[in-house]
C-alpha positions as CSV (number, residue, x, y, z in Angstrom):
1,M,53.9,-148.8,87.6
2,K,56.1,-146.1,86.1
3,K,59.0,-144.7,88.1
4,I,59.0,-141.0,88.8
5,K,62.4,-139.4,88.6
6,F,63.6,-137.3,91.6
7,W,63.2,-133.8,90.0
8,G,59.8,-134.8,88.7
9,L,58.7,-135.7,92.2
10,V,60.1,-132.3,93.5
11,A,58.1,-130.5,90.8
12,M,54.9,-132.3,91.7
13,M,55.4,-131.5,95.4
14,L,56.0,-127.8,94.6
15,F,52.8,-127.7,92.5
16,V,50.7,-129.2,95.3
17,L,52.2,-126.8,97.8
18,V,51.4,-123.8,95.6
19,A,47.9,-125.0,94.9
20,C,47.2,-125.5,98.6
21,N,48.7,-122.1,99.5
22,N,46.5,-120.3,97.0
23,G,43.5,-122.0,98.6
24,N,44.3,-120.6,102.1
25,E,41.8,-118.0,103.3
26,Y,43.4,-117.0,106.5
27,V,46.9,-116.2,107.6
28,E,48.5,-115.5,110.9
29,K,48.4,-111.8,112.0
30,D,52.2,-111.7,112.6
31,D,52.8,-112.7,108.9
32,L,51.2,-109.5,107.6
33,S,51.3,-106.9,110.4
34,T,53.5,-103.8,110.3
35,P,55.3,-102.6,113.5
36,E,52.7,-101.0,115.8
37,T,54.8,-98.0,116.3
38,E,54.7,-97.1,112.7
39,A,52.0,-97.3,109.9
40,P,52.8,-97.0,106.2
41,V,51.5,-94.0,104.3
42,V,51.1,-94.3,100.6
43,G,49.9,-92.0,97.9
44,V,46.8,-93.0,96.0
45,D,48.1,-93.7,92.5
46,T,48.4,-96.6,90.1
47,E,52.1,-97.2,91.1
48,S,51.4,-97.4,94.9
49,S,50.6,-101.1,94.8
50,E,54.4,-101.5,95.1
51,N,54.1,-100.6,98.8
52,S,52.5,-103.9,99.5
53,S,54.0,-107.3,98.5
54,E,52.4,-109.5,95.9
55,D,51.8,-112.2,98.5
56,D,49.8,-109.8,100.7
57,R,47.6,-108.8,97.8
58,I,47.0,-112.5,96.8
59,I,46.1,-113.5,100.4
60,L,44.0,-110.5,101.4
61,G,42.6,-109.7,98.0
62,K,41.5,-106.2,97.0
63,M,39.3,-104.1,99.2
64,P,37.6,-101.5,97.0
65,H,36.3,-98.3,98.6
66,L,34.7,-95.4,96.8
67,V,36.1,-91.9,97.7
68,R,35.2,-88.4,96.6
69,G,37.4,-86.5,94.2
70,A,38.8,-83.0,94.8
71,D,35.7,-81.6,93.1
72,N,32.1,-82.6,92.6
73,F,32.7,-84.1,89.2
74,H,34.4,-87.5,89.8
75,V,34.8,-90.3,92.3
76,T,37.6,-92.8,92.6
77,L,37.7,-96.4,93.6
78,I,40.8,-97.3,95.6
79,D,42.2,-100.4,97.2
80,V,42.4,-99.6,100.9
81,L,45.1,-102.2,101.4
82,T,47.6,-100.7,98.9
83,G,46.3,-97.3,97.9
84,A,46.1,-98.3,94.3
85,E,43.5,-96.7,92.1
86,L,41.1,-99.4,90.8
87,G,39.0,-97.0,88.6
88,E,37.7,-93.5,88.3
89,F,34.3,-92.2,87.1
90,T,33.8,-88.6,85.9
91,V,30.4,-87.2,85.1
92,E,29.6,-85.6,81.8
93,S,29.8,-81.8,81.3
94,G,27.0,-80.0,83.1
95,Q,26.5,-82.8,85.7
96,N,27.4,-82.8,89.4
97,I,27.9,-85.5,92.0
98,W,25.9,-84.5,95.2
99,D,26.6,-87.7,97.2
100,F,28.0,-91.1,96.9
101,F,27.5,-94.4,98.7
102,D,29.2,-97.7,99.6
103,F,26.3,-100.2,99.8
104,G,28.5,-102.8,101.4
105,N,27.6,-105.6,99.1
106,G,30.0,-105.0,96.2
107,Y,28.0,-102.1,94.7
108,F,28.5,-98.4,94.9
109,G,26.3,-95.5,94.1
110,A,26.3,-91.7,93.3
111,L,23.5,-89.1,93.3
112,V,23.9,-87.1,90.1
113,S,22.1,-84.0,88.7
114,N,22.4,-82.2,85.4
115,N,21.9,-78.7,86.9
116,V,25.4,-77.3,86.6
117,D,26.7,-74.6,84.3
118,D,30.1,-74.6,82.6
119,D,31.7,-73.0,85.8
120,G,30.2,-75.7,88.1
121,N,27.5,-73.5,89.5
122,S,24.1,-75.0,90.3
123,L,21.2,-74.0,88.1
124,W,17.9,-73.5,89.9
125,I,14.4,-73.5,88.6
126,V,12.2,-71.3,90.7
127,N,8.4,-71.8,90.9
128,E,6.4,-68.9,89.5
129,D,4.7,-68.5,92.9
130,T,7.9,-67.8,94.7
131,E,8.3,-64.0,95.4
132,D,11.5,-62.2,94.6
133,D,13.1,-65.5,93.5
134,Q,14.1,-66.2,97.1
135,L,15.4,-69.7,98.0
136,T,13.0,-70.8,100.6
137,P,12.6,-74.3,102.3
138,G,9.7,-76.5,101.6
139,G,10.2,-77.3,97.9
140,D,9.8,-73.8,96.4
141,V,13.0,-74.3,94.5
142,L,13.1,-77.3,92.3
143,H,15.6,-78.9,89.9
144,D,14.3,-80.0,86.6
145,E,12.4,-83.3,87.1
146,E,14.6,-85.0,84.5
147,N,17.8,-84.0,86.1
148,W,18.1,-86.1,89.3
149,R,19.2,-89.7,89.0
150,Y,21.1,-92.4,90.9
151,L,24.0,-94.2,89.2
152,V,24.9,-97.7,90.5
153,F,28.4,-99.0,90.0
154,D,29.9,-102.5,90.4
155,A,33.2,-103.4,92.1
156,E,35.1,-102.3,89.0
157,L,33.2,-98.9,88.7
158,N,31.2,-99.9,85.7
159,V,27.7,-98.3,85.6
160,V,25.3,-101.2,86.0
161,N,22.1,-99.2,86.8
162,E,20.9,-95.7,86.1
163,I,17.6,-94.7,87.8
164,L,15.7,-91.5,87.2
165,I,14.2,-89.9,90.3
166,T,10.4,-89.3,90.0
167,D,9.7,-88.4,93.6
168,E,8.9,-84.7,93.8
169,N,10.4,-84.2,97.3
170,L,13.7,-85.8,96.3
171,Q,13.8,-83.5,93.2
172,S,13.8,-80.5,95.5
173,W,17.2,-79.4,96.9
174,N,15.4,-77.9,100.0
175,G,12.6,-80.5,100.1
176,H,14.3,-83.1,102.3
177,F,16.8,-83.3,105.1
178,T,18.7,-86.4,104.6
179,T,18.5,-89.9,103.0
180,H,19.7,-93.4,103.7
181,V,20.0,-95.4,100.5
182,M,20.1,-99.2,100.2
183,Y,20.7,-101.2,97.0
184,H,19.9,-105.0,96.9
185,D,19.1,-107.4,94.2
186,G,18.8,-104.7,91.6
187,G,16.4,-102.6,93.7
188,L,17.3,-99.2,95.2
189,V,15.3,-97.8,98.1
190,V,15.8,-94.2,99.5
191,Y,14.6,-93.3,103.0
192,Y,14.1,-89.6,103.7
193,I,12.4,-86.9,105.8
194,T,10.9,-83.7,104.4
195,H,10.7,-80.3,106.0
196,L,6.9,-80.4,105.7
197,A,6.5,-83.6,107.7
198,P,9.5,-84.1,109.9
199,Q,7.9,-86.9,112.0
200,I,7.2,-89.1,108.9
201,I,9.9,-91.2,107.3
202,Y,9.2,-92.0,103.7
203,S,10.6,-94.8,101.5
204,Y,11.0,-94.3,97.8
205,N,11.5,-97.3,95.6
206,A,13.6,-95.8,92.8
207,Y,13.1,-98.9,90.6
208,T,9.3,-98.7,90.6
209,G,9.0,-94.9,91.3
210,I,6.6,-95.6,94.2
211,T,6.8,-93.5,97.5
212,D,5.3,-94.9,100.7
213,V,5.1,-93.8,104.3
214,F,7.7,-96.1,105.9
215,L,7.3,-94.9,109.5
216,E,5.2,-92.3,111.2
217,V,6.3,-91.4,114.7
218,D,3.6,-90.3,117.2
219,D,5.5,-87.4,118.6
220,D,4.8,-84.0,117.0
221,T,7.7,-82.3,118.8
222,L,10.5,-84.6,117.6
223,F,12.2,-83.2,114.5
224,F,14.5,-85.6,112.6
225,S,17.7,-84.4,111.1
226,D,19.4,-87.7,110.2
227,I,18.5,-91.4,109.9
228,Y,20.4,-94.6,109.4
229,M,19.0,-98.1,108.9
230,M,20.5,-100.9,111.0
231,P,20.6,-104.6,110.4
232,S,19.3,-105.3,113.9
233,G,15.7,-104.2,113.0
234,H,16.2,-100.7,114.3
235,M,16.6,-97.3,112.8
236,A,19.2,-95.0,114.4
237,F,18.5,-91.3,114.3
238,R,19.5,-87.9,115.5
239,A,17.0,-85.1,116.0
240,T,15.9,-82.0,117.8
241,R,12.8,-81.0,119.7
242,I,10.7,-78.0,118.8
243,N,11.0,-75.3,121.5
244,D,13.7,-77.3,123.3
245,E,17.0,-75.9,124.4
246,V,18.7,-79.2,124.4
247,D,21.2,-79.3,121.5
248,V,20.7,-82.8,120.2
249,H,18.5,-85.8,120.7
250,Y,19.4,-89.2,119.3
251,G,18.6,-92.9,119.7
252,F,16.9,-95.9,118.1
253,I,13.5,-96.8,116.7
254,D,12.3,-100.4,116.9
255,L,10.8,-101.0,113.4
256,D,8.4,-103.7,114.7
257,T,7.0,-101.8,117.8
258,V,7.9,-98.2,116.7
259,E,9.2,-97.9,120.3
260,I,11.8,-95.1,120.6
261,S,14.9,-95.3,122.8
262,L,15.8,-91.6,123.2
263,F,18.9,-89.9,124.5
264,S,19.9,-86.2,124.7
265,E,22.9,-84.0,125.3
266,S,23.2,-80.3,126.1
267,N,26.0,-77.9,125.2
268,F,27.0,-80.2,122.3
269,R,27.1,-79.0,118.7
270,P,26.5,-82.1,116.5
271,S,28.2,-82.1,113.1
272,S,26.5,-80.1,110.4
273,N,27.4,-82.8,108.0
274,L,24.4,-84.9,107.0
275,N,26.7,-87.9,107.6
276,G,27.5,-86.8,111.1
277,L,25.6,-89.9,112.3
278,S,27.4,-93.3,111.8
279,V,26.5,-96.8,112.8
280,S,28.5,-100.0,113.5
281,G,27.5,-103.1,115.2
282,S,24.7,-102.2,117.7
283,S,26.1,-98.7,118.3
284,L,25.7,-95.2,116.8
285,L,28.1,-92.3,116.9
286,I,27.5,-88.6,116.5
287,N,30.5,-86.4,115.6
288,E,31.1,-82.9,117.0
289,D,31.1,-80.0,114.6
290,F,33.9,-77.7,114.0
291,A,33.4,-74.1,115.1
292,A,33.6,-71.5,112.4
293,P,36.9,-69.5,112.3
294,T,36.6,-66.2,114.1
295,M,37.3,-62.9,112.4
296,G,41.0,-62.8,111.7
297,G,41.4,-66.4,112.8
298,G,42.5,-67.7,109.4
299,N,41.9,-71.4,109.0
300,V,42.2,-72.3,112.7
301,L,39.4,-74.7,113.6
302,S,38.1,-75.6,117.1
303,V,35.6,-77.8,118.8
304,D,33.6,-76.9,121.9
305,R,34.0,-80.2,123.9
306,G,36.2,-82.6,122.1
307,E,33.7,-85.4,122.6
308,V,31.6,-87.8,120.5
309,L,28.3,-89.2,121.6
310,V,27.8,-93.0,121.5
311,A,24.7,-95.1,122.3
312,N,24.2,-98.9,122.2
313,I,20.8,-100.4,121.4
314,E,21.5,-103.7,123.1
315,T,22.6,-102.3,126.5
316,G,20.6,-99.1,126.4
317,D,23.7,-97.2,127.5
318,D,24.9,-93.9,126.1
319,Y,28.3,-92.2,126.5
320,A,30.1,-89.0,125.9
321,V,33.6,-90.2,125.0
322,R,36.3,-87.6,125.6
323,L,38.9,-87.4,122.9
324,N,42.2,-85.5,122.6
325,G,42.1,-82.2,120.6
326,K,39.8,-81.9,117.5
327,E,39.5,-85.7,116.9
328,S,35.8,-85.6,117.6
329,A,35.1,-84.1,114.2
330,W,36.3,-87.1,112.2
331,A,36.1,-90.0,114.7
332,S,34.6,-93.4,113.7
333,L,33.4,-96.6,115.2
334,S,35.2,-99.9,115.1
335,I,33.5,-102.8,113.3
336,D,32.0,-104.2,116.6
337,G,31.0,-100.8,117.8
338,N,32.9,-101.1,121.1
339,Y,35.7,-98.6,120.2
340,V,36.1,-95.1,118.8
341,V,39.0,-94.8,116.4
342,T,40.4,-91.5,115.1
343,V,43.4,-89.5,114.0
344,D,44.8,-86.9,116.3
345,A,44.7,-83.1,115.5
346,T,48.3,-83.1,114.3
347,G,47.8,-86.0,111.9
348,N,50.7,-87.8,113.5
349,Y,48.9,-90.5,115.5
350,F,46.1,-93.0,115.0
351,R,44.2,-93.6,118.3
352,K,41.8,-96.2,119.7
353,Y,39.5,-95.5,122.6
354,E,37.4,-97.9,124.6
355,I,33.9,-96.5,124.7
356,V,32.8,-98.0,128.1
357,S,35.8,-96.7,130.1
358,G,36.7,-93.7,127.8
359,N,40.3,-94.8,128.1
360,L,42.9,-94.4,125.3
361,I,44.0,-98.0,124.8
362,N,46.2,-97.8,121.8
363,E,48.2,-95.2,119.9
364,V,50.1,-95.8,116.6
365,R,52.5,-93.2,115.2
366,L,52.2,-92.6,111.5
367,D,55.4,-92.3,109.5
368,A,54.0,-89.2,107.6
369,E,51.6,-86.5,108.7
370,I,48.0,-87.1,107.6
371,R,46.2,-83.9,106.6
372,T,43.3,-83.3,109.1
373,G,40.6,-80.7,108.9
374,W,39.9,-81.6,105.2
375,W,38.1,-84.7,104.0
376,L,39.2,-87.6,106.1
377,E,37.8,-91.1,106.4
378,I,38.7,-94.0,108.7
379,I,37.8,-97.2,107.0
380,P,37.7,-100.4,109.2
381,I,39.2,-103.4,107.4
382,S,39.1,-105.7,110.4
383,E,39.0,-105.3,114.2
384,S,42.8,-104.7,114.2
385,K,43.4,-103.1,110.8
386,Y,42.2,-99.7,109.6
387,A,42.8,-97.5,106.6
388,V,43.0,-93.7,107.0
389,Y,42.2,-91.8,103.8
390,S,42.6,-88.1,103.4
391,T,42.4,-85.6,100.6
392,D,42.7,-81.8,100.4
393,N,41.3,-79.1,98.2
394,N,44.2,-79.6,95.7
395,G,43.2,-83.2,95.2
396,D,46.3,-84.6,96.9
397,H,45.5,-87.9,98.5
398,Q,47.1,-89.9,101.4
399,L,46.3,-93.4,102.6
400,A,47.7,-95.0,105.8
401,V,47.1,-98.7,106.7
402,V,47.2,-99.0,110.5
403,E,47.5,-102.2,112.5
404,V,46.5,-102.0,116.2
405,D,45.7,-104.5,119.0
């Protein structure tokens, strides 16, 4: 047997230790957490990775998230742990990005049209039967049938699929309310509701070009305005009722029995954003809408109640969770759906509320003010770690990574 010299033995031990460390999947929370009284804020640029140590990035890996640009012509993929840009996609001249998606399985998507002039204005094609060229609901105004398509990106923002839309309702800007888009195993399915049949939910297979009736609800007074597919075998929705003074109805549909769990709330103005309904765990959340500024009020925004509506399909309970200030406009759910997380109206604090009790259970002061009232996202990384991403009309970005109990 050959003898191994002392320094050779040390080198071998270091090699084994490094190899074992690189194979570790989990680390103790205390090894990575920042002080709970302060959360780092970084700008979204290629240099911002310096705000996180190399060891943190090796252990945690990159967490890509697609965000909108300052205009409708590009999207950016960022690492929510460091704020570093991982890639950017810009559409060709004359195109517009109407919506974008994080499919949650390593793929991202964007709904793109070609109907834009050199100044970024939409170009409409009006049917000959439409009088006075008025833009009326129900599909009277159509984009060119060759101009709507879905782009699918991989985790490096490479276009891996480009699918032309052939469904006539989806080609119409006014022909559908909202969509929920899923991408799996190379197939893309769009769920939508039209103005003409608000009780019917359609599924459009963008790969085959086939449209089917996915679900028809036997209630001719319930008018859907938003839907969201859930992994629990249910569809979450928000809706209104015809000739009903209640502001918002919401709940769940069991996809096996078509049984509806329905809740309602008066004196509540749900968000006008088509993404005002969000889902996490077994819960749904409906954001409150901003009130329009009054004459002479400048950019001052207000909310009526300062609450969000939450319902849980497993317990059958619903809650109106009171928040501080204007937080109800951009609040989100935690991963398990048991907490509401948000940024306060001043942009100085990240807050976490328990839904059942309505109590504020944690507050973290940010070390720089986050711009609120613009585009703001709260991205759950884990049950104790969140990323707060904000951008304004000038394209300036901010990202804060927050650690809470």
